[in-house]
Phi, psi and omega in degrees: 000124176215169181091178183287122181045055177299145181229156174226126184248139177218110186054241182263015184246130177236130176257123184249128173281116187279004178051060179296136177252127181308137178092352179263163180294141178277133177287150180227130174193172178295338183250015180249136181227155176248134179242131174273122181285342179286310183250356178068015175292148175235128179233151180291150180280342182228064182285165177272346176229166176302141181230146178218147172285170184301318183272354178085004180290314182257132180215153174231121179251099185289332179296320179270350180068040181220157177218154179177190181218143175299316176240100184294342176289347178253024180245130176239135177256124181244145176230140180260129174245133180250122181279151178287000000 
């Protein structure tokens, strides 16, 4: 997925690349996920426990209330849209 708000559609589900810019706040919702471009892991933006991608680049620390990436250039923010 590349380009402005690239999308991939499967039945009634659309995955939108939110074009995250390094240094900006990460969005959080039930339909928002973070993908590490280095190891291709995908983790939920609002997990109930701490989450990390396979290579450790992307992490969510719920105790500290923060999320981020060691290398933000390797972070992709995805959002799921469900069509009616």
